[in-house]
C-alpha positions in Angstrom: -0.3 0.0 0.0 1.2 3.6 -0.7 0.0 6.9 -0.1 0.2 8.8 -3.1 4.2 8.2 -3.3 4.7 7.9 0.6 5.7 4.0 1.4 3.5 2.0 3.8 6.4 0.6 5.9 7.1 -2.5 8.4 8.6 -1.5 12.0 11.0 -3.8 10.8 11.9 -1.6 8.7 12.6 1.4 10.8 14.3 -0.9 12.6 17.0 -2.3 9.4 17.1 1.4 8.7 18.9 2.7 12.3 20.6 -0.1 12.7 18.0 -1.7 15.5 17.0 1.6 16.8 21.5 1.7 17.8 22.5 4.6 20.3 25.3 5.8 17.3 22.2 6.7 15.6 19.9 8.1 18.4 19.4 12.1 17.6 17.4 12.8 20.8 14.0 13.3 22.3 11.2 15.1 20.7 8.2 15.9 22.8 6.4 12.7 22.1 9.1 10.0 21.0 12.3 10.0 19.7 14.3 11.1 16.3 16.8 8.3 14.8 19.4 8.8 12.0 18.9 5.9 9.1 20.1 5.2 6.0 18.3 2.8 3.1 20.9 0.6 1.5 20.1 -0.2 -2.0 22.4 -2.6 -4.8 24.1 0.6 -5.9 23.0 3.3 -3.7 22.0 4.5 -0.2 19.4 7.3 0.7 20.4 8.7 4.5 17.1 9.3 6.4 15.8 10.7 9.6 13.0 8.2 11.4 10.6 9.4 14.0 9.3 6.7 16.8 6.3 8.1 18.7 6.6 6.3 22.1 3.0 6.4 23.1 1.5 6.7 20.0 -1.9 7.5 21.3 -0.9 11.2 21.8 -0.6 10.8 18.3 -5.0 11.8 17.5 -4.7 12.4 13.8 -4.0 9.6 10.7 -0.1 8.5 10.3 1.3 11.2 8.2 -1.4 13.9 8.7 0.4 16.7 10.0 3.9 15.9 8.8 6.1 17.7 6.2 4.6 15.9 2.9 7.3 16.9 0.7 10.2 14.9 3.0 8.0 12.4 3.9 9.6 9.2 2.5 7.2 6.7 4.4 5.3 5.4 7.7 4.8 3.1 9.9 1.7 2.3 11.7 2.0 -1.4 13.0 1.5 -2.9 15.4 1.5 0.0 18.4 4.5 1.1 16.8 3.7 4.7 15.1 6.6 6.6 13.0 7.4 8.3 10.1 11.1 8.2 8.0 12.1 11.9 6.5 13.9 12.0 3.2 16.6 13.8 5.2 19.7 13.7 6.3 20.1 14.1 9.9 23.4 16.1 11.2 22.7 16.7 15.1 19.5 18.7 16.6 19.7 22.3 18.1 19.2 21.0 21.4 22.7 18.9 21.1 24.7 21.2 19.5 24.0 24.9 21.3 26.2 23.8 24.5 29.3 22.8 21.6 32.0 25.0 21.2 32.6 24.1 17.3 29.5 25.5 16.7 30.2 28.7 15.6 28.7 32.0 15.8 27.8 32.5 12.0 26.1 28.9 12.2 24.1 30.0 15.1 23.0 33.2 13.5 21.8 31.1 10.2 20.4 28.8 11.8 18.0 31.9 13.8 17.5 33.3 10.3 16.1 30.6 8.2 14.4 29.4 11.3 12.5 32.8 11.8 11.9 32.9 8.1 10.0 29.4 8.1 7.6 30.6 11.0 7.4 34.1 9.2 6.3 31.5 6.2 3.8 29.3 8.4 2.1 32.9 9.9 1.6 34.5 7.0 -0.4 32.0 5.2 -4.1 32.8 4.7 -6.0 28.9 3.8 -7.8 30.2 5.5 -5.9 30.9 8.5 -2.0 31.1 9.9 0.0 28.3 10.9 0.8 28.7 14.6 3.3 25.6 15.1 2.8 25.6 19.2 5.5 23.5 20.2 8.4 24.5 19.2 11.6 23.6 21.0 15.5 23.5 20.1 15.1 19.5 19.9 12.5 19.4 17.3 15.2 21.2 15.0 17.5 19.0 13.3 20.5 20.5 10.9 21.4 18.8 7.9 25.5 18.9 7.5 25.5 22.8 5.9 23.8 24.0 9.2 19.9 24.0 7.7 17.7 23.7 9.8 14.1 21.6 9.2 11.4 21.4 11.7 10.4 17.7 12.4 7.7 18.0 14.9 3.9 19.2 13.9 2.1 17.6 16.5 0.1 20.6 18.2 0.4 22.7 14.9 -3.0 24.6 14.3 -4.6 26.4 11.3 -5.5 26.0 7.9 -7.4 22.2 8.2 -5.9 21.6 11.7 -8.3 22.2 14.8 -7.2 24.8 17.2 -6.3 22.5 20.0 -6.6 25.3 22.6 -10.1 24.5 22.2 -10.4 20.5 22.1 -11.1 19.4 25.5 -8.9 15.9 24.8 -5.5 18.3 24.8 -4.0 19.3 27.8 -0.5 20.1 26.7 0.3 23.4 24.4 4.0 24.2 24.1 7.1 22.3 25.9 8.3 22.1 29.0 10.8 25.6 29.1 8.9 27.1 26.1 5.3 27.3 27.3 4.0 30.8 27.0 1.9 31.4 30.1 0.8 34.5 28.8 -1.3 33.3 25.9 -2.2 30.1 27.7 -4.6 31.7 29.7 -6.7 32.7 26.1 -9.2 30.6 24.7 -7.2 29.8 21.6 -4.2 29.9 20.0 -1.6 32.6 19.4 1.1 33.1 16.7 2.6 34.8 19.8 3.0 31.9 21.4 5.1 30.8 18.9 7.1 33.9 18.6 7.6 33.7 22.6 9.1 30.2 21.7 11.7 31.4 19.0 12.8 33.9 21.7 13.7 31.5 23.7 15.4 29.3 21.1 17.2 32.4 20.0 18.5 33.3 24.3 19.8 29.6 24.0 21.6 30.1 20.7 23.3 33.1 21.8 23.9 32.0 25.3 24.8 28.4 25.2 22.3 27.3 27.4 19.2 25.1 27.3 16.2 24.0 29.1 16.9 20.0 30.0 14.7 17.5 32.3 16.9 18.2 35.3 16.0 21.3 35.2 12.8 20.8 35.2 13.1 18.1 37.7 14.9 20.9 39.6 12.5 23.5 39.2 15.1 25.6 37.5 14.2 29.0 35.4 13.4 28.8 32.0 16.4 30.1 29.7 14.3 33.8 29.4 13.5 33.4 32.9 17.2 32.9 33.6 18.1 35.9 30.9 15.1 38.2 32.5 17.1 38.0 35.7 20.2 38.8 34.3 18.8 41.9 32.8 17.4 42.9 36.2 20.9 42.3 38.3 22.5 44.5 34.9 20.5 47.4 35.9 20.3 47.3 39.4 24.1 47.0 39.3 24.6 49.3 37.0 26.2 52.7 38.0 24.3 55.4 36.7 27.1 57.9 36.3 28.9 56.0 34.2 28.6 55.0 30.8 28.1 51.2 31.1 28.7 48.1 28.4 25.7 47.7 26.5 23.5 44.5 27.6 24.3 41.0 26.2 23.7 37.0 27.2 25.8 36.3 24.8 28.3 33.5 25.9 31.8 34.7 26.2 33.5 32.0 24.1 30.9 33.4 21.1 32.1 36.6 21.9 35.6 35.8 20.8 34.6 34.1 17.7 36.3 36.1 14.4 32.7 36.4 13.3 31.2 37.9 15.9 30.4 41.9 15.7 30.2 43.0 19.2 27.3 46.0 18.0 25.0 42.4 17.5 25.3 41.1 21.1 23.5 43.9 22.0 20.7 43.9 19.0 20.0 40.1 19.4 19.8 39.9 22.9 17.5 42.9 23.0 15.4 41.2 20.3 15.1 38.0 21.8 13.9 39.5 25.3 11.4 41.6 22.8 9.9 38.3 22.0 9.4 36.9 25.4 7.7 40.1 27.5 4.6 38.7 29.3 2.6 41.1 26.9 2.1 39.6 24.0 0.6 41.8 22.3 3.9 44.2 22.8 5.8 41.2 21.2 7.3 41.6 17.7 5.5 39.8 14.9 8.0 37.0 13.4 8.2 39.3 10.0 9.9 42.0 11.9 11.6 39.5 14.4 13.3 38.4 10.6 14.0 42.4 9.7 16.0 42.9 12.9 17.6 39.5 11.9 18.4 40.5 8.9 20.3 44.2 10.0 22.9 42.3 12.3 25.8 42.9 10.6 27.0 39.9 10.9 24.4 39.0 8.1 25.1 41.8 6.2 28.6 40.4 6.0 28.5 37.0 5.4 24.9 36.8 3.2 26.7 34.3 1.2 27.1 31.3 4.6 23.5 32.4 6.1 21.5 32.1 3.1 20.1 35.8 2.8 19.7 35.2 -1.1 17.2 32.2 -0.4 14.8 34.6 1.7 12.1 36.7 1.2 
């Protein structure tokens, strides 16, 4: 059986692609399951793929593959309680895994934030019949290829277009991911694109500060990355001597400030942009169109347009 050009796969197929879900192929967790690198070997060719497995298939309330990226989808598995999909995409690593690493450079981080902002701007701008809101953005849901081009790999809570507003569905109690949940918009009866703006701001803060919100942080009731950044800003304001000229506030990690492609003026600008995205008053948050415009105005972007791919961003 095939769903268009999307293959109906067995669980044994998924196990074969991932070398029996080996640790070396494990990319990490998404909200409801696990991601793996995979490859499909034929007599004369090898196709690299990414395999996504739901740990509890019951949480997925749609038809298999229903709210996946169909242009990237190679196949799906819905067999014996197992649910998974296979993307026609060669993954390098997740943003969650890369953020703390020293070899994830400033320009690579800027490229990821810029292209991801462009994707959200596109989704928020669609009118068919309503814009799309992802709702469960997370550093673990963004996977990069070897050229550091980001792919969003989870649309389990997306609303807009043909997808119902899950905030209004009684059976859906979870809107967003731990560490990225926007309490201001969650109090409303319906979804808002400012939820995605909040989560993007958190992801941006993570990228520039080399901090991610982990399960250990959650167990220890540690603050979100955005809360940590805001506390740093309050401390900066409190400790600053009003009689002297003070350096502009930034949460860019010191190792990234030492990167040869880092532009000092960009540190404050990108920090201020991220903090605007996560303010409590969601009506004052920028749109993703405004966010993208601000990122395009960074010196590092203008000086390295070919690398960050601005020629591909409308």
